[in-house]
N, C-alpha and C positions, 0 to 999 in steps of 0.2 A: 592469424588472428593473434592478437597480444595475449600475452601469458599473465596470469594474474600472480604477483610475487608477495602482497601483502602479507605480513606475519604479525601475530600478536606477542606480548612478552613471555608467554608460555610456549612460542614456536610453533603455534597453530597456522597454518598457510591456506589461505583461499584457494576454491577450486580453480583449474584453468578455465577460461571462458568457454573452451569446446565441450567441457564435461558438467559445466554449471548447472545445466537445466535438469540432467538425468540424476546430479548428485542431489539438488535440492527437493525435487519430486520424490526421491526416495526417504529423505531425511525427515521432510516435513509429515510425510505419511507417519514416520514413526514417534514424532513429538505430538500430533494432532490432537490426541486426547488430553494432553496437560496444557497445550499452548495458551487457552484462556487463562488458566490459573498462573501461569508464568507473567503474562501480560500485568495481570492484577498485582503480583509481586513485584515486578520491575518498576512499575509506575504507581504505586500506592492505589490502583484503581483509577488513576488519572486520565487513562488512556480512553475511558468510556465517555467522559466528558469531552475530551478532544475529538473523539469521532463524532459526537452530536453537533460540535461547532462545524466540523467538516461539512457534514449533511447540511447544515443552516448555509453556509457559505456558498454552496452549490444551488441551492434553491434560490437565494436572494440575489445571486449573480447572473442568473439567465437573462439574456437581454430584455430589458424593459420594452413592452409592447409585442414581444415574441413569445410570450408564454404559452405554450400550448394546453388545451384542455385537458389532455392526459400526458403526463410527463413521462418519459422513458429514460430509464437508468441503466447503464452498464456498470456494474463494478468489478474491475479487473482484479486478479489476485486476490480473490474474495477470502480466501483461507476460511477461518470459522465464522466468517459473515456478519460481525457486527454491524458493519457500515451498510450492507445490501438490507439486514432486517430492519435497522434505523430508517432506511427510504421507504420500506414497503409497510411497516407498521401503522394501522390504523389510516391508511390512504389506499382505498380498494381501486381506485381510477389510475394510481401510480403503477407502471409495469416496471418492474425491477428484474433484470437479468444477472445473477451472480455466476461468474467464470474463473476457474482456478484450475492448475494442472493435477492437484493433489486430491485424489479419490478420498483419502481419509479425512482431509481438511473438510470436504466438502460433505462428508457424513456427518461430521460434527455440526456444521451449519444446518442439514436436513434435520437433525434431530431437535435443534434448538427452535426450529421453525414452528409456529402453532400451526395446529392442523386446519384453523380456518383461515389462513394466509395463503390465497390462491393466486395473488399477483405477484409472487416470487417464483422465477423459474432458475433452476440450479443445473449448470453444464460445465462439464468437466472440459477444458480446452485450453489453447495456447495463447497467451495474451501477445506473443510476438508474430501470430500468424493468424489474426482475425478473419473469418469468412467474409467474402466479398457482401453477402446479404447483411451484413453489419454496418455497413459503410453507410455514412449520413442519416441515420436514423435516431440516433440517440440525443436526447437533451442535455444529459449530464454522463461524464464518465468519471469515475471514482477509482482509486487506488489507496488502499491504506497498508503501509509498510510493507510494499511490494516491489516498487519500481526499482529498489536496488537489487533485487533478486534475479531481475531478467539478465538473460546473457548479453543483451545490448540494450542498455536503457534508452539512448537515443532513438534507436529503431522502434522502441516500445512507444516512445512520446509519438512517433508519426502515426502509429496505429491507433493511438487515441484521437489524433486528429482526423484521420478519415472516418472513425466511428461516429464522431460528432457532427450534427446538422449546423449550418451556420449560425451563430449566436449561442451556441450550446457551450456547457461550462465545463471544464477540467478541474477537478480537485485532487491532490496528492497529500497525503499525511505520510510522514517520512521521518526517520531519526535524523539527526544532522548535525552540523557543526556546534560549537556552543560560543556563546557571547553572554556577558563581558569575557575578555581575554583571561581573566585572572582565574576563572572557573575552570577553564578548560584543564588543567592538570589533575584537579579534583574528580572532575567528571570523567575522565579517562581511568583514572584508577578504579571508579566505580563501573564503569564499563567492563573492564578487563578482569578485574578481581571479584566484584561483587555479583556480576550476573550470570557466570558459570556457577556460582554457588547457588543462586537463585533457582536456576535451571536445574540443578539437581535435585533441590528441594520438591519443585513442582513436578519433577519427571519421575522422581523416587530412586533415580541414578544418574552417573554421568553420562552425558551425550554430547558429541561433538558440536552439535547445531547452536550450543549454547556458548561455543567458541566462534562460530561462524558469525552469529548475529551482532556481537560488538566489533568483531574484526571487519565484517562489510561494512558497518556504520562508519568506522574511521576511513576505510578505503573510498567512500562516496564522496561526491564533490560537495563542497559547503554550499550555502544558500545563495550566495551572489552566483556563484558559476552555475549552480543548478536552474536558476532563473533563466540565465542564458540560453540553456540548452532548452528550456520551454519555449522561450521567444525564438529560437531557431527553428522549431519544428513547426511554427507558422501561429502560434498564439498571440494574442494581445492582451492589453491590461494585466500583465502577469505580475504577482505580489507574493510575498510570504509573510507569515508571522510566526514567531518562536513561541514555545511552550515550555516551560521549566526550564529557561535558559538554553534551550535547543534540545533537549531531550526529545523533542518532537516538534516538527515545521509542518505548517501547514501552507502548500503551495495552491495557487489559483491561476487560472488564464481563462481566456474565452477565445473561441474561434470566431475570426471576423464574419460579419455578415455577407461580405462579397470578397 
C-alpha cells in the first residue's frame, strides 16, 4: 500500500495507510470529550448550520416518487453524532443508525441523545467493512467530516453505494480546498497555525490530532477530483457546494434506480 508522506509546516507526518485506522481510533477516543468544543471554536459554530443543510440536502434529494413511508438513514463515521441526532430528532418514524469505530465518540453521542429518542441506534463498527445485512436497505447514507479519515476513501464510497437502495442519497460534509485562489494562503495559515492552538484550548493541552486534522485536510483531494471519485463509485447527479470558501464542502450524489 502507498505510504502517506504529507507533512505540515511543523513537521507532523500523517500516519501510514496501514496504521491509519488504529491510529485514529486511539486518538479520536482521546479527544472525544473536547471534540464538539473544538468544532465550535474552529468554525465559530457554523458547523451546526452546515450539518443542518446536509440533512436537508439528503431528504430533498431522495428520488421523487420513491420516498418511503419510513426513511432509513445510515450515518457513517458518526463521531459525536450531530448529524445522526439531526436526522432522528422529532421524526419517530425515521430510523437512524449511527456507526463509528471510536467507542468514546459514541459515548459522547449516547450522552447527547434524549432519553425519549428511540429511533436512533448506535453501533460501533467499521465503515470500510459494512455487514451484508446493511446492503441495499438505506434511503440515505451520510458522512460528516469522516471520509478522509478512512484508510481507503474510494473503497469507503463503494461501501456507501452498497448500503443504499436504488434512488437513495449519499451526502458527505468534509473540509476541502479553498476557492477563490487568493484565499488559499490565508486559509492554510489558519489551518496549520491556528487550529492546533484552538485544539489546545478545547483539549486543555496539546494533542497531535489537532495537527492531524489540518494536515489530512490538505492531503485530501480537491472538490473537483473528489466529485469524480463519487461518480466513479457509481453515483449520479453528483454535486458540491462550498461553505466559508471551502472550510467545509457538501457533496451529494444519488444511487441510480437501475
